[in-house]
N, C-alpha and C positions, 0 to 999 in steps of 0.2 A: 273273853273276861269273865273273872271272879269277882264278887262282892262279900263284903262282909262289914257287920259292926260290933266282934269281938275283941276291940283292944282291951287288954289286959294292961300295960301301963305305959307310962309315957314317961322314959328318963333321956334327960338332955336331949340330944338328937336320935334318940333308939326308941322305937315303939314296938311292942312287942304282941304281937296279934294270934290270939287260941282260936283252934277248930279250923286249920286251913289244912285244905287237901291238894296236892300236886304244886305247891310254891318250889320255883326254881333257884338258884343262886343267881345273884346281879337280876333277877327279875325286876323291871320297872313298876310301879308301886304308885298310884295317884290314891291321894286322903281328902275326902270330901267335908268340909264343914260345912259348905252350904253349897250352891251350884253357880256364888261367884270368887269363892275361896277353895283355890282347889290346890292342895302342897304334891310336891314330888319327893319319891325318895327311891331306894331299890331293897332288894330282899342282902341282907349280911349272912343270915345264917338261919336253916332251915332244920328242926330236931322233933321228929312225932305228929303233931297238929299244931305245932307253934312255927310262928316264921317272927325274924325278929327284921325289922323297917329299920335302916338309915335313912333320915331325913336329910334332903339338900337345901330346906329352909327351915324359919325355925318355928319353934313347936308349941310359939306363944298362940295361947286361944283353943286349943286341939280338947276337946270334950270325949275322955274315954266313951261315953253315954250316948251321944250322939251322933260323932265323927262316922264316917260307910270310910272303908279301906276295899281300894279294886286294882288288883291284880291284874298286869294286861297281857302276861304270857310272854313277855319277851324282854331282853335286855334294854338298858338306857341306848336311844341311837342319836347318829347324829347325821342332820341332812347335808350330803356332802355334792357339789356342784363345782363346774368350771367356772362359775359366776360367783362364787364366795370369794374368788381373789379380790383385793380391794376393801374387802366388808369387815365390818368390828364385831366381835360376839361374846354376850357374857359367859356368867359362869355356867348356863343350863344351857349351852350352845344355841343360844337365840340372837337375832340378828338386834345389836343394841345400835346403830347407826342410825340416822334418819333414813334410808334406804329401804327402797321395795325389799317386800319379800323374794326368797328365791322361787323361780316358777318350775324350773326344771330342775328337779335334785333326786336323790336317792339317799335312803337313809339307811345307815349302818349302824351296827355294833360297835358301840365304844372299847369295848374290851377284844381288843384282837390280838393275833399272837406273834411270838416272837419270833425274830427270822431262823430258821432252821440253817445250823453253823455250815452242813454242806453245799448250804444252795447260796452261804453267802459269796459274792464277789468280792477279792484283797482292794483294800482300800491304795491305790498309788495314783490317786489325781491332784497334782497341785492346787489349792486355794489361794488366792490373792486375797490376803483382807488387808492390804494398804496399812497395814500396819506394823513397822519394821521389828519391833519385839515378838511378835510371834511370825510373822513370814521369814526373817533371817536366823533364827532361832529357836522356835517348837514350831516347826509349821505344820499346819492344819490340811492335811487333805481330802478329797470328794469320800464321803460315809463315813468318817471316824466320828467318834465319840469323845470330845475334849470340855470338861469342864470347866468355869472359870470360878476358883475359890477365891470369895472375898471378904469382906469383914464389913459392920456398921458403918456408914458414913462412907464410904469409898466408893468412887463412878463408877459401878458395875453397869450401872443403867446406860450410861453415856457409851461405855464400850461397848456394849452389847447393840446403842444403835448403830453405832459408827461400825462395827463388823456387817450389819443388816444392810447398811445402804452401801458399802464397799466391796462386797466379795464377789468374786470374780474369777473364771480360770482363763490366765494370758490364754491366747491363741489359740481357743475353743469357744465354738460359739453356744455358750453358756451362759444364759439370764437367770440367775438363781431367784425363784420363788420362795419367800419366808414366809415361816408360819412362827409366828411371834406370841407367845403362852408368859400372861403373867399371873402370879398368884398371892393374895394380900396385900396389892400396894396402896399404896396411899392413893386420894383422889389425886396429889400436886403430881406422883408418879405415873399417875393412868393418863394425863391429861398431857403431860410432857412427851409420852409416848407418841398419843393419837397424833400432836400438833407437829411431833418431830418428823414422822412419817408422812404425814398433807405436806409441810412445809418442805420437804428435798424431795418428793415427790414417787418414796418408795412405796409407799401407798400402793402405787399402781399394781405391784406384784408381791403384794404382802396380805396375809391374813392375822388378825389378831383377835387373842382370845384374851379376855383380860376381866380381872374377880378381884375388887377392891378390897380394904381391909375390912370396911362397916359390910361387906356381904356374908351372906352364911360361911360360916367356916368350911360346912360338908362339903361343899363346890370346890374348894382346892383339891379333892381327890380325884374329882371325876373330870376335872378342867385339863390336866397334862393328855389324860387318853383320847379327849374328845380335838386337841392339838395333834397329838400322835395319827389318829383315826382322819383328822384333814390331811394332813402330810403325807399319810402314805396313800389315799387316792390321788394326789398331785403327783407324788413320783411315780406311782406303777400304775396306774389308769391313765395319768395324763403325760406319763413320760418325762416331767420335769425334774428340775435336779433340785431340791428343798432345801435348806437351810432352818433347822427348825432351833430356837430359840427360848428355851423355859428358865424363867425368875420368880421367884425364887425358891428352889428345892427344900431351903429350911423350913418356909411356910406350911407346904408339902406335907414335909416331914411330922411337922409340930401338929397337924390338923390329924395325919394318921393316930400321931401317938395319942391325940384327945378322943378319937373315938374306941381306941383299943384302952383306954379308961374307962370309960363309959360302958363298954361291953365287960370292964371288971376282968380284963385277960393279966395272967401276971408279966410283970414289965420284965424287959430286959436293958440294956444300958441307958442311963441317965431317963429312965423311963420309957423311953421308947419301946416301941413290940418287939420280939423276939424275931419276926418275920418282916423287920425291916429290908434287908440285906433282898429277900426274893421277890417282895414289892419293887423296890426301885430299881433290879433286874430286868421285869417283867416291865418298864417303862423304854429301860433304856437299850434293852435288846430287839427292840421294836423299829431300830433306826440302824443304817447300813445301803448296803446297794448288795443287788441278788443279782443270779449271771445270768438270768433267762430278764431280763428287764433293763432298760436304757435308763429311768431313774433315779436317783438314790436320796437318801435322807441323811443329813451331815449334822449332828446334834452338838448343841452347847449349850448343857443347863448351866445356872449359873446357881451360887447358892453362898449365903451368908455365914462363914464358920461363927459360932457366939465364941467371944472372945478371943476372937484370930487365933483358936487353937483348931490345929490341921489335924489333931488326933479324935476329935470329936468323932460322933458315929456317923454325923449325915458326910463329912468329907471323907471318912472313913473309908466307909462302904462303897461311896461313890469312887473314890478311887481304884478298888477292887475291881469294879466293872466296868469302868471306862478307860480309855487309851490316853492317859495323862491328865493332867490340869495346867492350868494356867493360874497363876495365882499373883495376887492383887499384893501392893506392900504399903504400908499406912508410912513407914518413913520417908518413902520416896514422893508419898502423896502429898505429906508435910511440908516437903522440899520443894513441891511444884513443877513434881514431874509428871507429866499427862501423854498417855494412861501411866498409871505408877504399878507398870507390869516388874516383879520380881524376873529376873530371865534364869537367874542361879536357881530358885525354888522351883522355877516352872518347866516342864515334861512333858515333850510331845514323842508318844513310844512309835509313831507311824513316819516321825520325820522323815526318817533315813530312807523311804521310798517315796517320798514325792518330790525329792530335790536333784539336780545332776543335769548331766547334759541334756538336750531337747525340752525339759522340763521348766526349769529355773535358770542355773547357769553353769557350765560345768566344774568351778571353785567352789563351789556354795556349801560344800561340803567342807572344806578347808578353811572357809571363812569362817567359817560358822565356830569351828572345831577353837580357832585360832582366838575367836573374839571372848569365847567362855574360858580360856584359860588366861588371857590378858586381864579381864576383869576380876577375874577370880582372886590373881596373884596383885592388880591394881589394889581391890580393897582391903586386901590383908595387909599393904603397905600403907592405907588411908588409915586403918585402926595403930597403928603401928606407930606413924606421923603423931595422932592424936595424943600419944603414952611419951615418946621419944623425944620429937620435936622434930623438924625436918634436918635440924643439923647432923642427924643420927642416921641420915639417910643418903645413900652414895648418889653419884647424878643419874643412873641407870634407875634407880627405885623410884628417884622423882618423875622419871618420865611416865612411869608406871600409875602413878598418884595423876599425873596431869591428866592420862590415858581414861583413867577411870573417871575423872570426874567430868571429861568431853563424851564419853561416849554414856555416861545418864543423861547429858544435856543435849546431846546430837542426835546420837542411834535412839535410846529409847523415848524420850521428849518428842512431841510431833505434835501434839495435842488431840482433839476428838474431830477434828475436821480435814487435817490435812490426809491423802491420799495417795501415800508412793509405789510407785512401782518395784518389782521385785529388783529390777536393774539398779534402781536410784536406792534401793537400800543394801545390796550388796556394793557396789560402788560407796556409800558411804560409811562400811565397814571398813573399806581396803583404806579409804583416805585417812579413818581417826587409827588403822594400824600402822600406817606410815611416820606415825607420831613416834616408834619405834624403831632401833637398830634395825638391819635388817635380818641378822645374824639371830633376832631373838627370835625372829619366826620361822620357829621348824616347824608347826605343825601345817604348813602352806608348803605343796611341792614346787620345787623349783621353776616349771614352765609354767604356772599359775604367777609366779611372784614376777616373771619377768616378763609377762602378758598384762597384768594387773598394777602391780607395787606400785614399778617403774612410773607411771599414769598415776595412779594414787599418790604420790610423792611432788 
């Protein structure tokens, strides 16, 4: 390790050190104010004999003339162990609960590599979340990257906790390990997650990484990389199927913008750095399945869209990298539909690979397509009824209106503690479709109508 006292300037979370030799990008750095006060950072940029160090903590009290900078010679590391399951870590990767330290561990570089596309195994195994709006219409599969697009004040945290509690693979002996990464959340939200995981027993197969809103902003850049490192260890070393939930990616992206502004980089769209797409891809593409490994990482990043704008750079770029999106609706939330999933706007690009015979049920695809079509027509007629009145609608139109209302109240709405099996979800769908005449169900094959539609009606 090399030590210097040549701090040239301190600007926000950045420190410029001169007279440096052999410094490496992403190398971990310690700044000694005195023997008790040690700050941590990493090398962000190297140019000739100068190094720009990014602090993970406050710069308050740093005296450029007195502080010592020590370059550790390696990138930031996370201690991983089978004993980390059930534990809570802070934004520095240190244990934040009241339990003992990890005794048997391995230190790993948090800056892992993305998966080689040639080594990826195609995701095709159905995950039952217990949520009809996802399981029945926007199915999640093992190894998929499926973000949740939300907005300020919407219950994405409750939805995330529900998925973490309920995720399973029917017919397979899979017990998901959950890695939960929370960035920039309030003290109340942090307490909610910890209490919820402990109360339901989900903490027994979960690892929590929590960075609160009053913690250093810069920690939010390292935290998802720590969570991914932990997920990779659990999946590919311990052969576990891992569900990785990251919330809120908007806070991560804002931290990225803050550091970019401190470095005086040329801003891109809405002030975000031009390399944000590459940066997000370096996170998301670390999740998936590998051909020669038993474990997997299924990624659910959550992001709150500023002003509910799907064209904002954060959801826009995320949508390009991932395999669909689950979108929460403010209108449904106002009407008390929980979880308020907008099934029409949501999309799972891999859903066709995870449904059907021997996975869910042979009529799943037909029922899904018919529900989408009937709900879309019903919503159009609801809007028409609000303009022209019910007297302008035919008897068949009124049946579609009733179907759309029942679909939201019985299929989408289930609360955050009801865990439905895929059989219950599909049966509920068939019961709702029985509100319509049989000749209107043109997307379901006659064989399946005879098997299931008659029973539901």
